[in-house]
Phi, psi and omega in degrees: 000135178299140182252163169259119188235126173252127180229127182271157181061045188266003187257006184202161169060219184291322178302314175298316181298319182294314180296329176295322180291313187290321183294322177299342178268003173091006179287148173283123185245127171254107188258133181253148170194173182273329191254125179297321184295314182292325174305312179295320181293315180293320173302319179293322174302314179298311187292342179279350181289136173301131177078008181300140179272181177302149177227132176231146184252142181223116187256130178200148177259111183283357173277350177249107185297324181292321176291327175293322176298317179294318178302311182296323180289323174297318178295319179295325181288330183269342183223132180280339183213136169239114182287323188225125173246123176247106176278083190262330189303140175201164176221154180237272178270129178218160181294320184234083187287335184259123182280177181302325181270011181086354180286138177283132185300330177298315176300317186294304190288318190272340183233309187290311182299317175296323176297314187293311184297322177296313175302319180292329184266359183304325180293343182246002176264121187293167183296335177260015177279178183224141175234122183252125181253130175281109174265204182197154168295337176277107175226147181209149178308136191270125173286102186298330178289322177293320175299327179270006177085022183251007180207125180286148177230161174283166187305312186294313182302314181296314176305303183297325177289324181293328182282327174286325178294323178292321179299317177295321183290324178298314180300315181294322178296317177307314179297320182293315184285327179075185188291341182275353184265171175297155181280136179237121193225135170267142184222125167275113185283350178131146183277143171050052178279164189280068178245166180297327176304314186289319180297314180288319184282329188237347178070031177231155181293321178093164184274171183315118182292335178303338179294317179287324180292321178300309182296327176293317178297320177297315182295323181290321195238335193275156181293338180300336182256003185298321187248033186255017181306137183080356183267171176236129180255120180257105186287346175291322178269353180055046182197160165293140185209162174289139172287196176310142183307333181295339179288349176263001178260105186301327181290318179295314178305315185296321182288323178293314176303319181301317180296317181295313185299316182296324183291323181269350188302323181286351177258359184269347178289169179294000000 
């Protein structure tokens, strides 16, 4: 049965490759991006595919949590049900990493925005729905002061910490929702895939981007992920695996989640 799938960061990289694959299967796609021009171009690509399902474009800047909140509320107003949310959008190296409030943009886009968007959409995601969070093989212990915007970090430290923080939050959300809630799963799509992020950040061409697109489609739709809420899938190892050891420390998870929830709390009200 065709699903309604919302994917952030769908106009480039793994996200774009994933929507091209998913659209060909006839699913309704709500594609998000920052650029209206890129959204229009990606939508045109999708609609030209044989057997393509409906496509809608949604523009929002996920580095702005107020804009992220508006985006989430607009989705809820437009749709009674979202079967799959794929929090794919992410950033690594940027020209201005520290935002006006002192927050590192990696934590905002890679951690806070997915958490906020997920919270806002929980009311329209069914109990058999799925929430897929883009994690990474790059994971590092989370500096709580940096997570709260009180300490600058170099690009890799911020990126790796933001990905572990999101993985921890996904794990905690699964425990909160329980077996009757939608599945929330963190996925490392594969290391050094052929994305602009990898080319700009690491100066290498990268591996086949289809590796990442394939695992996102599997995580969104296949039976092997149906009972995987709270787990982490490492696509480099091609199996479910433990994330960074800190994710097994209940105290550390609780403290990271507290910072995330405090940061997004003001955007959850009406």
